[in-house]
N, C-alpha and C positions, 0 to 999 in steps of 0.2 A: 074784460084785457084791454079794449084800446082806451077806455076812461081811467082806469088802475094807472095805462103806462101813462098817458098825459097825467095826473096828479103826481107821479113819482120823479115824471121831468121836469117840471115846477118845478118840485119840491129841491132838488137836488142845483139848477139853479141858481135858486134865490140863495142858498146857502153860499154856494161857492163864489155867490157874488160880494159876499159877505166876508169871504177867504174861511171858510166852516165846512169847507168837504168834509162829510162825515164818515170815520168808519164804520161804525154801528150803530143800526137805531133800533129800539126797541119798540115793539109793539103788543099794544094791546086789544085782543081779540073778546070782543063780543058775541054772542050767539043774535038775539036778534038784531042788531045791524045788521047782520051779515048775510041773516034771511032778507031783507028791506033791499040791499043792494045787490043780490046774488052775486053775494062772494066777491066785493071789491076789494076787500083787506087783504083777501086771501091769496090775488093778481097783484095786488100792492106787493107783500111779501116778496111773490116769485120775483118781481117785475128788477126789485133793489140787489134781488142775487144773480140775477140776472140769466132769470130761468121761463121755460113755457110751457103752458100745460100740452097733452100731445091726448088729441081724443082719436080715441076708435074711430069704425065704418059703422057704431050709431051714433055717435056722438057722445058718448061718453068717456073721460078724459079717469084713466089707472097710472098714467105716466109721467114722467115730463120731459125735459131735455133741456141743455145748455145752451146757452144763447151764445158762439165762437164769441170773445173778447175784439175781433175786429171791427164784428157785427153791433157791437152793445156800443163801442165807442166810450164806454169809462171807465172805473171799477167796477167788480162786484162787492159790495156794498153787504158788511153783517150784516145779519140782525138776529135780537130775540126775542121768539114770539109768546106772550104770559097771556093763553087762554082761560077766558072762565070756565065755570064749572057747567051753562050750562053751552058755551061754544063746544067744549072737549061730549057731552054726551051727543051733541046736534052733527058734530063734524067731527068724529075721527078717525074720516080716513080722509078726510082732506088733510087732517092733520102728518099725517104717513104721506101724504106728497109732501108738504111744507119739507118734513124733516127727511126724505128723499132727496131734494132739494136741494137744501141743503150741503150735505153729507155731502152728493156729487161736482159742488161747487169745493167744499174742501181739500178732495182727493185732486182735484184737478190741478195737473203738473203747469201752471201757471206765474207765472213772477209774482209775489205776494204784495210788491206797489198794483198790481192790476187787481188783487185777489183779496180782498180782505177776512174774509172766511176765510182762504187758508193760512195767515197768517196767522190772527187768533187763535185758530185749531193748531197751531204745531207750536204757540206759544204754550197752550193749554194743556197739550198733549205730554208738555217737557215738567208741566206743574203736577201734575198730575201722575205721571207716568204711567199713561194709560196710552192707547194708541189713537193715530186721528181721525178713526171714523167716530171713536167712546169723547175727542173732544170735541168734536162738533155739532155736538147733540145744542141744539139752538130752540127748544118746542115743548112746553112746562103748563103746568098748570098745577089744578091739586090734586089731592089721592081722589080716586075711583069711590064717586058719593061722599066728597065732600065738598062744600061750596063755600067762597070767596077769604080775602084775607082776614077778615075780621079789623084789620085796622081800626078802621070808621069806630067798630062797635067799643076796641078799647080803648080807643081816644075818649070816648064819650064817657066811662064807665070808671078810668083811672086816672086820680090826677096823678099817682107821680110818675109813671110810664116816660122813660126817654126816647128818647130818638134811638136812639142802638137797639133797645127792646124792642120796638113795632118796627126796625128793621130785620131784626129777628125770627118776629112771627111772620113778618111778609114774605121774609122768605122760607121760612120754615113748610108756610102753609101753601105757597106756590109754587114749591120747587121741587117737584115730581115728573120728571121728563116719560117721554115719548120715545118710543125708537120702535122708528120703520121696519128695523130686523128683526121683531117681536112684539106685532104687530094687538093692541089690543092693550101694552102690559105700558103703568106706569111708574117709574122708578124713583124714590128717592133720590133724588139728585142737588141738594141746598149747596153744598160748596162749588160744584159745577155752576150752578145756578145765578150765587152772586158771582163770581169769576167771571164772565158770560159778561153780567151786568156790571161791571168795574169798567169795561172798555166800550161802553155805550154813550153816544156824542151826544143824544137826540133821546126824546120819545116821540111817536107819531099814534095814532088815534083814528079810524076812520067812522062819524058818530052820521047818522040818519035821525 
């Protein structure tokens, strides 16, 4: 977790020096890399949102808590998590923890200039006429039993496929949302996925 915080701090500091402090970052989460790094990407997502894991007496992490803004010292950064099918299969419980942390941040009654998760969730709640909690959905993957967006395959096999078609294929295949309020369920939410992605300033992936 300490390494993850250092990486996040350096990322934000570097972007701030360029005058590009982000409001939203898209994360690509792969299963094998998280195994090799002992879940470092998970910790990075929590750090950006301004949350931390809370272990029980046996050291198991079953819940998270928000870091107070005064302690965090910066705004909460919105995140959009694109999880591979293998990641979904291996880390469904951890995906639930990420979803809980993001929803907690969205529901925190804080100034939107200090909480970009809340800022964007409020905008999406208005856009789709849904609850703030539903609008703060940020953890996406393939449908159960499905793997990959197959964008690379489409490019190799189709000479007449345009960028718009590739975008549609990606968001349709990867736009299934995890909801920690209904553990284990993945619901088709490609419109919400597209809306969340439209607010993204940069993409980050932790590879090992």
